[in-house]
Structures are given as structure tokens and as C-alpha cells.
NUVEXMI-639108 format. One line per field, with one value per atom (N, C-alpha, C): atom name; x, y negated, z negated. Coordinates in Angstrom, 2 decimals. Each point is the difference from the previous one (the first is absolute). Layout:
<nodes>
at: c(CA_...)
x: c(X_...)
y: c(Y_...)
z: c(Z_...)
</nodes>
This chain:
<nodes>
at: c(N_CA_C_N_CA_C_N_CA_C_N_CA_C_N_CA_C_N_CA_C_N_CA_C_N_CA_C_N_CA_C_N_CA_C_N_CA_C_N_CA_C_N_CA_C_N_CA_C_N_CA_C_N_CA_C_N_CA_C_N_CA_C_N_CA_C_N_CA_C_N_CA_C_N_CA_C_N_CA_C_N_CA_C_N_CA_C_N_CA_C_N_CA_C_N_CA_C_N_CA_C_N_CA_C_N_CA_C_N_CA_C_N_CA_C_N_CA_C_N_CA_C_N_CA_C_N_CA_C_N_CA_C_N_CA_C_N_CA_C_N_CA_C_N_CA_C_N_CA_C_N_CA_C_N_CA_C_N_CA_C_N_CA_C_N_CA_C_N_CA_C_N_CA_C_N_CA_C_N_CA_C_N_CA_C_N_CA_C_N_CA_C_N_CA_C_N_CA_C_N_CA_C_N_CA_C_N_CA_C_N_CA_C_N_CA_C_N_CA_C_N_CA_C_N_CA_C_N_CA_C_N_CA_C_N_CA_C_N_CA_C_N_CA_C_N_CA_C_N_CA_C_N_CA_C_N_CA_C_N_CA_C_N_CA_C_N_CA_C_N_CA_C_N_CA_C_N_CA_C_N_CA_C_N_CA_C_N_CA_C_N_CA_C_N_CA_C_N_CA_C_N_CA_C_N_CA_C_N_CA_C_N_CA_C_N_CA_C_N_CA_C_N_CA_C_N_CA_C_N_CA_C_N_CA_C_N_CA_C_N_CA_C_N_CA_C_N_CA_C_N_CA_C_N_CA_C_N_CA_C_N_CA_C_N_CA_C_N_CA_C_N_CA_C_N_CA_C_N_CA_C_N_CA_C_N_CA_C_N_CA_C_N_CA_C_N_CA_C_N_CA_C_N_CA_C_N_CA_C_N_CA_C_N_CA_C_N_CA_C_N_CA_C_N_CA_C_N_CA_C_N_CA_C_N_CA_C_N_CA_C_N_CA_C_N_CA_C_N_CA_C_N_CA_C_N_CA_C_N_CA_C_N_CA_C_N_CA_C_N_CA_C_N_CA_C_N_CA_C_N_CA_C_N_CA_C_N_CA_C_N_CA_C_N_CA_C_N_CA_C_N_CA_C_N_CA_C_N_CA_C_N_CA_C_N_CA_C_N_CA_C_N_CA_C_N_CA_C_N_CA_C_N_CA_C_N_CA_C_N_CA_C_N_CA_C_N_CA_C_N_CA_C_N_CA_C_N_CA_C_N_CA_C_N_CA_C_N_CA_C_N_CA_C_N_CA_C_N_CA_C_N_CA_C_N_CA_C_N_CA_C_N_CA_C_N_CA_C_N_CA_C_N_CA_C_N_CA_C_N_CA_C_N_CA_C_N_CA_C_N_CA_C_N_CA_C_N_CA_C_N_CA_C_N_CA_C_N_CA_C_N_CA_C_N_CA_C_N_CA_C_N_CA_C_N_CA_C_N_CA_C_N_CA_C_N_CA_C_N_CA_C_N_CA_C_N_CA_C_N_CA_C_N_CA_C_N_CA_C_N_CA_C_N_CA_C_N_CA_C_N_CA_C_N_CA_C_N_CA_C_N_CA_C_N_CA_C_N_CA_C_N_CA_C_N_CA_C_N_CA_C_N_CA_C_N_CA_C_N_CA_C_N_CA_C_N_CA_C_N_CA_C_N_CA_C_N_CA_C_N_CA_C_N_CA_C)
x: c(0.84_-0.84_0.88_-0.22_0.78_-0.84_-1.30_-0.90_-0.23_0.42_-0.11_-1.45_-0.94_-1.41_-0.49_0.67_-0.42_0.67_0.97_0.71_-0.84_0.12_-0.75_0.63_-0.80_0.53_0.46_0.84_0.49_-0.14_-0.56_-0.05_0.99_0.94_0.97_-0.39_-0.23_-0.25_1.27_0.47_1.16_-0.48_0.08_-0.39_1.22_-0.11_1.14_-0.03_-0.99_-0.05_-0.19_0.38_-0.19_-1.48_-0.28_-1.38_-0.21_-1.21_-0.30_-0.11_0.65_-0.03_-1.41_-0.78_-1.34_-0.88_0.12_-0.80_0.33_1.29_0.40_-0.31_0.16_-0.32_-1.46_-0.90_-1.43_-0.34_0.67_-0.28_0.44_1.20_0.46_-0.77_-0.44_-0.82_-1.35_-0.62_-1.28_0.16_1.08_0.27_0.07_0.69_0.18_-1.32_-0.81_-1.29_-0.99_0.08_-1.03_0.44_1.27_0.48_-0.56_0.05_-0.42_1.07_-0.31_1.02_0.43_-0.74_0.35_0.72_0.07_0.60_1.50_0.54_1.45_0.71_1.18_0.82_0.47_0.34_0.52_1.25_0.88_1.20_0.14_0.09_0.08_1.40_0.59_1.32_-0.16_0.46_-0.32_0.94_-0.20_0.63_-1.09_0.14_-0.99_0.48_-0.96_0.32_0.50_0.70_0.52_-1.10_0.28_-0.98_0.72_-0.46_0.38_-1.17_0.26_-1.07_0.28_-1.03_0.12_-0.64_0.75_-0.51_-1.11_-0.66_-1.18_0.27_1.16_0.37_1.06_0.07_1.02_-0.12_1.15_0.05_0.30_-0.82_0.19_1.39_0.62_1.30_1.11_-0.25_1.01_0.01_-0.97_0.08_0.69_1.26_0.86_-0.16_-0.16_-0.01_-1.26_-0.91_-1.19_0.43_-0.69_0.34_-1.28_0.16_-1.16_-0.28_0.71_-0.26_-1.25_-1.03_-1.21_0.27_-0.76_0.10_-1.30_0.09_-1.18_0.03_-1.05_-0.14_-0.43_0.68_-0.29_-0.16_-0.25_-0.27_1.06_1.16_1.07_0.70_0.85_0.85_1.14_0.69_1.17_-0.33_1.05_-0.11_0.00_0.45_-0.08_1.11_-0.33_1.01_-0.36_0.93_-0.20_-0.10_-0.87_-0.03_0.05_0.57_0.05_0.74_0.18_0.67_1.41_0.38_1.32_0.05_-1.15_-0.08_-1.00_0.43_-0.87_-0.84_-1.31_-0.93_-0.70_-0.10_-0.66_-1.03_-1.25_-1.09_-0.40_-0.12_-0.28_-1.44_-0.91_-1.36_-0.05_0.50_0.16_-0.96_-0.58_-0.79_1.00_0.38_1.05_-0.44_-1.24_-0.48_0.10_-0.36_0.04_1.43_0.93_1.41_0.66_-0.65_0.62_1.06_-0.13_0.96_-0.57_0.91_-0.39_0.62_-0.20_0.49_1.52_0.68_1.46_0.48_-0.71_0.36_-0.10_-1.07_-0.21_1.10_0.30_1.05_1.34_0.34_1.27_0.04_-1.14_-0.04_0.28_-0.65_0.19_1.44_0.56_1.39_0.95_-0.20_0.90_-0.14_-1.20_-0.18_0.90_0.01_0.87_1.47_0.36_1.40_0.50_-0.84_0.40_0.05_-0.92_0.06_1.32_0.36_1.21_1.26_-0.06_1.15_0.32_-1.03_0.22_0.86_0.04_0.79_1.21_0.41_1.18_-0.09_-1.23_-0.21_-0.31_0.81_-0.13_-0.93_-1.23_-1.02_-0.43_-0.62_-0.42_-1.22_-0.68_-1.16_0.39_-0.68_0.22_-1.21_0.25_-1.11_-0.82_0.65_-0.67_-0.45_0.23_-0.37_-0.32_-1.28_-0.36_0.48_0.38_0.53_1.29_0.66_1.24_1.05_1.22_1.07_1.26_0.78_1.34_0.92_0.91_0.73_-1.05_0.05_-1.01_-1.04_0.01_-0.95_-1.16_-1.20_-1.19_-0.30_-0.22_-0.28_-1.41_-0.59_-1.34_-0.84_-1.25_-0.92_-1.20_-0.72_-1.21_-0.98_-1.28_-1.07_-1.23_-0.69_-1.15_-1.22_-1.14_-1.25_-0.55_-0.42_-0.61_-1.46_-0.88_-1.43_-0.60_-0.55_-0.61_0.98_1.25_1.02_0.51_-0.33_0.43_0.79_1.07_0.91_-0.27_0.36_0.17_1.07_0.32_1.21_1.22_1.21_1.14_1.34_0.84_1.38_0.28_1.08_0.51_1.51_0.56_1.43_0.50_1.02_0.52_0.91_-0.38_0.83_0.86_-0.63_0.74_-0.84_-0.77_-0.90_0.76_-0.67_0.48_-0.24_1.01_-0.14_-0.56_-0.37_-0.46_-1.18_-0.94_-1.17_0.37_1.00_0.47_0.63_0.59_0.67_-0.99_-1.29_-1.01_-0.62_0.42_-0.61_1.07_-0.43_0.78_-0.47_0.77_-0.50_-0.36_-1.24_-0.50_0.09_0.09_0.02_1.37_1.06_1.36_0.74_0.26_0.71_1.41_0.38_1.35_0.27_-1.02_0.21_0.33_1.11_0.42_-0.54_-0.55_-0.51_1.04_-0.06_0.91_-0.78_0.52_-0.66_0.92_-0.60_0.81_1.03_-0.41_0.94_1.12_-0.07_1.13_1.06_-0.39_0.84_0.51_-0.69_0.41_-0.39_0.90_-0.26_0.38_-0.83_-1.31_-1.01_-0.91_-1.02_-1.07_-0.62_-1.11_-1.16_-0.77_-1.22_-1.16_-1.06_-1.21_-0.48_-0.02_-0.49_0.90_1.30_0.92_-0.38_-0.26_-0.35_-1.37_-0.93_-1.31_0.18_0.83_0.23_0.62_0.91_0.63_-1.02_-0.89_-1.03_-0.95_-0.42_-0.92_0.64_1.26_0.70_0.07_0.30_0.09_-1.33_-1.10_-1.31_-0.39_0.37_-0.27_0.70_1.18_0.83_-0.12_-0.89_-0.04_-0.58_-0.87_-0.65_-1.22_-0.33_-1.16_-1.30_0.12_-1.19_-0.06_-1.21_-0.13_0.16_-0.34_0.22_0.08_0.73_0.21_-0.36_-0.93_-0.43_0.46_0.60_0.52_-0.88_-0.43_-0.79_0.80_0.16_0.67_-1.06_0.27_-0.96_0.62)
y: c(1.19_-1.19_-1.25_-0.87_-1.22_-1.23_0.11_-1.11_-0.12_-1.14_-0.18_0.15_-0.47_0.06_1.43_0.94_1.40_0.76_-0.62_0.68_-0.05_1.03_0.00_-0.93_-0.38_-0.67_1.05_-0.41_0.90_-0.68_0.72_-0.44_0.85_-0.63_0.69_-0.25_1.08_-0.10_0.38_-0.88_0.30_0.12_1.21_0.24_-0.20_-0.92_-0.33_0.70_0.85_0.84_1.45_0.94_1.42_0.28_0.87_0.29_1.50_0.46_1.43_0.57_1.14_0.62_0.34_0.63_0.44_-1.17_-1.13_-1.17_-0.48_-0.11_-0.48_1.03_1.29_1.05_-0.08_-0.08_-0.07_-1.28_-1.09_-1.28_0.00_0.51_-0.03_1.00_1.11_0.96_-0.63_-0.68_-0.66_-1.11_-0.78_-1.07_0.58_1.10_0.60_0.54_0.57_0.56_-1.08_-1.18_-1.02_-1.13_-0.02_-1.07_0.16_-1.08_0.09_-0.62_-0.16_-0.46_-1.44_-0.74_-1.39_-0.19_1.03_-0.10_-0.24_-1.03_-0.18_1.22_0.28_1.04_-0.49_0.95_-0.36_0.82_-0.60_0.66_-0.34_1.02_-0.21_0.38_-0.86_0.26_0.04_1.09_0.17_1.00_0.17_1.06_0.71_1.32_0.79_0.35_0.34_0.74_1.39_0.67_1.35_0.92_0.66_0.93_0.91_1.26_0.90_0.08_-0.18_0.11_1.19_0.80_1.23_-0.23_0.26_-0.18_0.97_-0.23_0.77_1.50_0.36_1.42_0.35_-0.81_0.19_1.34_0.59_1.30_-0.18_0.61_-0.17_0.42_0.96_0.49_-1.04_-1.10_-1.05_-0.89_0.17_-0.62_1.00_-0.25_0.99_0.01_-1.18_-0.13_-0.74_0.66_-0.71_-1.15_-1.11_-1.17_-0.78_-1.12_-0.84_-1.00_0.12_-0.87_0.51_-0.82_0.48_0.38_0.98_0.46_-0.37_-0.71_-0.42_0.65_0.72_0.55_-1.12_-0.12_-1.08_0.56_-0.86_0.48_-0.43_-0.46_-0.34_1.27_-0.14_1.10_0.21_1.11_0.27_0.76_0.24_0.77_-0.95_0.51_-0.77_-1.06_-1.15_-1.02_-0.71_-0.83_-0.78_-1.47_-0.73_-1.46_-0.52_-1.18_-0.59_-1.32_-0.58_-1.28_0.04_-1.08_-0.07_0.57_0.36_0.50_-0.87_-0.54_-0.82_0.91_-0.22_0.75_-0.98_0.37_-0.83_0.82_-0.45_0.71_-0.77_0.74_-0.57_0.33_-0.96_0.17_-0.68_0.73_-0.55_0.70_-0.76_0.55_0.31_1.27_0.37_-0.22_0.28_-0.19_-1.47_-0.89_-1.43_-0.48_0.56_-0.36_0.65_1.04_0.75_0.97_0.45_0.92_1.41_0.98_1.37_0.32_1.23_0.37_-0.11_0.42_-0.07_-1.44_-0.92_-1.43_-0.47_0.38_-0.40_0.55_1.28_0.63_-0.69_-0.22_-0.66_-1.42_-0.71_-1.37_0.00_0.91_0.06_0.38_0.97_0.38_-1.14_-0.65_-1.09_-1.21_-0.22_-1.08_0.23_1.23_0.30_-0.09_0.51_-0.04_-1.44_-0.87_-1.40_-0.73_0.32_-0.58_0.36_1.27_0.47_-0.59_-0.22_-0.58_-1.39_-0.74_-1.33_0.05_1.17_0.18_0.91_0.05_0.76_1.49_0.53_1.44_0.61_0.98_0.64_1.20_-0.17_1.05_0.45_1.17_0.54_0.89_0.28_0.90_1.32_1.06_1.34_0.39_0.55_0.39_1.14_0.89_1.20_-0.10_-1.14_-0.17_-1.46_-0.40_-1.42_-0.64_-1.26_-0.75_-0.68_-0.59_-0.74_0.52_0.16_0.66_-0.85_0.16_-0.57_1.18_0.27_1.27_1.11_0.92_1.08_-0.21_-1.16_-0.28_-0.84_0.27_-0.69_-1.22_-1.14_-1.24_-0.51_0.44_-0.46_1.12_0.07_1.06_-0.63_0.81_-0.50_1.13_-0.38_0.93_-0.81_0.40_-0.76_0.89_-0.64_0.60_-0.87_0.62_-0.72_0.41_-0.98_0.23_-0.90_0.60_-0.76_-1.03_0.41_-0.88_-1.07_0.11_-1.00_0.69_-0.64_0.62_-0.49_0.85_-0.44_0.88_-0.24_0.48_-0.71_0.47_-0.74_0.50_-0.91_0.32_-0.31_0.60_-0.34_-0.09_-1.01_-0.28_-0.13_0.78_0.02_-1.20_-0.83_-1.17_0.31_0.08_0.26_0.88_0.91_0.85_1.08_0.54_1.19_1.19_0.81_1.12_1.26_-0.08_1.20_0.65_-0.81_0.58_0.85_-0.42_0.79_1.32_0.01_1.21_1.10_-0.35_1.01_0.67_-0.42_0.48_0.31_0.67_0.02_-1.20_-1.09_-1.22_0.23_-0.34_0.15_1.44_0.95_1.41_0.57_-0.79_0.45_0.35_1.27_0.45_-0.57_-0.56_-0.51_-1.35_-0.62_-1.32_-1.02_-0.69_-1.00_-1.37_-0.70_-1.35_-1.03_-1.18_-1.07_-1.31_-0.98_-1.30_-1.11_-1.14_-1.13_-0.37_0.03_-0.43_1.01_1.19_0.92_-0.40_-0.83_-0.28_-1.43_-0.92_-1.41_-0.68_-0.86_-0.79_-1.45_-0.95_0.23_0.45_0.87_0.48_-1.07_-0.06_-0.94_0.35_-0.98_0.21_0.35_0.55_0.30_-1.22_-1.17_-1.21_-0.42_0.26_-0.29_0.82_1.29_0.88_-0.34_-0.40_-0.46_-1.17_-0.96_-1.18_0.41_0.96_0.49_0.65_0.81_0.67_-1.02_-0.96_-1.03_-0.78_-0.35_-0.72_0.85_1.30_0.90_0.09_0.13_0.09_-1.32_-1.11_-1.31_-0.15_0.58_-0.16_1.17_0.94_1.23_-0.19_-1.00_-0.20_0.86_0.87_0.88_-0.69_-1.05_-0.61_-1.49_-0.50_-1.42_-0.89_0.52_-0.75_0.98_-0.40_0.82_-0.82_0.54_-0.65_0.85_-0.64_0.71_-0.30_1.05_-0.13_0.59_-0.76_0.48_0.59_1.21_0.69_0.20)
z: c(0.00_0.00_0.00_0.97_0.06_-0.30_0.15_-0.27_-1.51_-0.57_-1.45_-0.45_0.81_-0.39_-0.16_0.66_-0.06_-1.14_-0.64_-1.08_-1.28_-0.85_-1.26_-1.04_-0.97_-1.19_-1.00_-0.93_-1.05_-1.35_-0.96_-1.40_-0.80_-0.67_-0.85_-1.45_-0.74_-1.44_-0.75_-0.85_-0.85_-1.44_-0.55_-1.39_-0.89_-0.95_-0.85_-1.36_-0.23_-1.20_0.45_-0.85_0.32_0.24_0.95_0.35_0.10_-0.32_-0.05_1.41_0.21_1.32_0.44_-0.86_0.39_0.44_-0.68_0.37_1.40_0.30_1.32_1.08_-0.31_0.96_0.42_-0.97_0.32_0.75_-0.37_0.65_1.46_0.27_1.39_0.86_-0.61_0.73_0.37_-0.95_0.26_1.03_-0.12_0.97_1.41_0.16_1.32_0.54_-0.88_0.42_0.44_-0.59_0.23_0.93_0.40_0.87_1.41_0.79_1.39_0.89_1.28_0.94_-0.22_-0.83_-0.27_-1.34_-0.80_-1.33_0.10_-0.67_0.00_-0.59_0.49_-0.61_-1.37_-0.87_-1.32_-0.31_-0.79_-0.49_-1.48_-0.84_-1.44_-0.48_-0.83_-0.57_-1.52_-0.62_-1.42_-0.67_-1.31_-0.79_-0.80_-0.11_-0.72_-1.41_-0.85_-1.22_0.41_-0.92_0.29_0.51_1.13_0.57_1.00_0.06_1.08_0.96_1.29_0.99_0.90_0.18_0.78_1.37_1.07_1.34_0.34_1.13_0.37_0.05_0.51_0.08_-1.04_-1.08_-1.03_-0.71_-0.30_-0.66_-1.49_-0.86_-1.45_-0.48_0.70_-0.46_0.13_0.71_0.09_-1.24_-0.90_-1.32_-0.91_-0.32_-0.65_-1.52_-0.59_-1.45_-0.43_-0.71_-0.50_-0.93_0.12_-0.82_-0.29_-0.69_-0.29_1.12_1.10_1.15_0.71_0.16_0.68_1.45_0.48_1.39_0.70_1.12_0.75_1.38_0.33_1.34_0.94_1.12_0.93_1.40_0.98_1.36_1.01_-0.48_0.93_0.47_1.00_0.40_-0.98_0.14_-0.83_-1.28_-0.78_-1.23_-1.20_-1.13_-1.24_-0.06_-0.57_-0.29_-1.30_-0.45_-1.23_0.35_-0.71_0.04_-1.42_-0.16_-1.33_-0.01_-1.20_-0.14_0.59_0.66_0.61_1.40_0.53_1.38_0.76_1.12_0.84_0.90_-0.02_0.84_0.94_1.26_0.99_0.75_0.00_0.69_1.26_1.09_1.32_0.41_-0.09_0.53_1.37_1.00_1.34_0.97_0.91_1.11_1.12_0.11_0.94_1.44_0.31_1.37_0.41_-0.92_0.30_0.19_-0.79_0.13_1.21_0.55_1.09_-0.49_-1.26_-0.61_-0.02_-0.03_-0.35_-1.36_-0.46_-1.34_-0.06_1.06_0.02_-0.11_0.66_-0.09_-1.44_-0.68_-1.40_-0.90_0.15_-0.82_0.24_1.26_0.32_-0.53_0.07_-0.52_-1.50_-0.74_-1.45_-0.35_0.71_-0.26_0.32_1.14_0.40_-0.93_-0.54_-0.96_-1.21_-0.53_-1.13_0.37_1.16_0.44_0.11_0.59_0.16_-1.35_-0.91_-1.35_-0.67_0.07_-0.66_0.65_1.29_0.70_-0.53_-0.43_-0.56_-1.25_-0.65_-1.22_0.26_1.28_0.44_-0.35_0.06_-0.20_1.36_0.40_1.31_-0.13_0.43_-0.11_1.39_0.07_1.29_-0.19_1.11_0.00_0.64_-0.43_0.58_0.83_1.18_0.87_-0.59_-0.76_-0.49_-1.45_-0.65_-1.41_-0.24_0.17_-0.09_-1.28_0.12_-1.13_0.38_-1.00_0.22_-0.98_0.50_-0.74_0.00_-1.07_-0.10_-0.24_0.95_0.02_0.00_-0.96_-0.01_-1.09_-0.64_-1.07_0.54_-0.48_0.49_-0.85_0.66_-0.71_0.27_1.12_0.37_0.58_-0.41_0.44_0.70_0.79_0.60_0.29_0.04_0.32_0.35_1.07_0.48_0.17_0.07_0.43_1.12_1.09_1.11_0.08_-0.02_0.04_1.07_1.06_1.10_0.57_0.13_0.57_-0.92_-1.30_-0.98_-1.12_-0.43_-0.96_-1.41_-0.98_-1.38_-0.65_-1.26_-0.67_0.62_-0.27_0.51_-0.48_-0.53_-0.35_-1.46_-0.50_-1.34_0.08_-0.66_0.04_-1.44_-0.36_-1.36_-0.25_-0.96_-0.34_-1.22_-1.16_-1.25_-0.92_0.58_-0.76_-0.78_-1.01_-0.70_0.91_0.26_0.92_-0.65_-1.28_-0.71_0.71_0.49_0.66_1.19_0.75_1.15_-0.44_-1.21_-0.48_-0.38_-0.10_-0.35_1.23_1.20_1.23_1.05_1.08_1.23_0.81_0.00_0.64_1.47_0.34_1.37_0.49_-0.96_0.34_0.30_-0.23_0.31_-1.29_-0.20_-1.20_-0.02_-1.13_-0.17_0.64_0.58_0.61_-1.08_0.18_-0.97_0.40_-0.96_0.22_-0.46_0.60_-0.35_-0.03_-0.74_-0.14_0.51_0.30_0.44_-1.05_-1.29_-1.04_-0.25_0.61_-0.02_1.02_0.96_1.16_0.05_-0.66_0.05_-1.31_-0.49_-1.20_0.27_-0.41_-0.61_1.05_-0.39_0.91_0.18_1.18_0.17_-0.90_-0.35_-0.78_0.93_-0.59_0.75_0.79_-0.66_0.66_1.16_-0.10_1.12_1.23_-0.22_1.11_0.57_-0.86_0.49_0.96_-0.39_0.85_1.33_-0.02_1.24_0.91_-0.57_0.80_0.61_-0.80_0.49_1.15_-0.15_1.08_1.26_-0.17_1.15_0.74_-0.74_0.64_0.66_-0.61_0.60_1.34_0.10_1.20_0.98_-0.29_0.80_1.39_0.16_1.29_0.22_-0.96_0.15_-0.43_-0.80_-0.60_0.34_0.20_0.35_-1.22_-1.19_-1.24_-1.16_-1.03_-1.18_-1.24_-0.78_-1.23_-1.19_-1.01_-1.17_-1.20_-0.70_-1.22_-1.16_-1.06_-1.21_-0.92_-0.49_-0.88_-1.38)
</nodes>
């Protein structure tokens, strides 16, 4: 799309306090079910309370150690992962048909967004064709999983900033036994804050050329 008038608008919600996974999951699912061809796309940037989320085809055996971390069954792709404080989560409620994207375009966009964010802090990250997400050497720093409903996406990515890795130690992250996770603060000091990365994402979306206007809401 080259005509600005034909491009969608984007609303970015930045949550500045921890938010419950189940609340946001139900909200983005309802948003996707009730939106129409005129609804602006939305992107939410936030941090969750401690939670394990199990993908649609997730296998219980990938939860290795029972703990007091709640487990929520969800409808995204992929296996089990952890979310919690110190991890940036971004949800993409995008109309893929309107953007002219397919699922591969969305996945690549999310991976490249994390790679470019990390590059700003001199962290050399890359994506793997056979294992979605973003890696530094052989350690995983960013994960992703989506659900597509009637050509519209929800769920998204998570990027480890300075989180406690204990939650990951209770599972096979994303279904991979022995996969080691890493955080930005393991690789660079001082590590950027959540709000720093929010500002970087907002700037990137403003300059992406995919949207005719971008509105930011602080929550």
C-alpha cells in the first residue's frame, strides 16, 4: 500500500504497571472477534505477573517442576513459556489482510523488531528458521507465538530484560529440553529499562510506513 489514505491507523497501549495475563488474553480475544474492517489496529506493550502459558497444542510434560506459578491454557501457537516482571511483552492485534501480510510476514516482523531493538544496545541477535524466536549465540532471549482469526492476529512476542529466570527453569521453554534463556542485563550494563524499550518500539512503529498515524495511550 502506497496511498496514505488507505493505510490503517494504529493505537499503541503502554501499560506501566504489571497486568494479569488472563485479563489481557480475554480482552485481546474479544477485540479480535468483534473488530471490523474499519477498526484501527492495536499494539499493547506490557509486563505480566508471574504466569506460565500453555500453547494450543502444548504438552503437559513440558512443565517439569510443579510450582506456585499459575498455568493458563491459551490459544496461541507453540508450547509452554513463562511471563513475568522484567520481561517486555508486545501483543499485535493486526489486520493482516489489510496490511497485505501473511503469517510469515508477521513472524519475521516480530523477530526483526526484537533483533533491531537489541542491535541498539550492541547485542548481536538472530532468528532461526526452524525454531521461532530470537537468539544470542545458542541462548534464547525473545519468544513469540500468535493466533490468527479471520485474517487478524493476536498474541505476540516476549523479550527478556532483567527478569528472574526461575520460571523458565521449571519448564522446557517453548518445548525445547535444555534450552538456555538469557536476558539483556546478562549481556549489557546498564541494561535498558522497560520504558526505554517501549519508547524504541513506539518510534519504530511511527517510522515503519505501515500506518497512516500512530496514537499512544498510557495505561
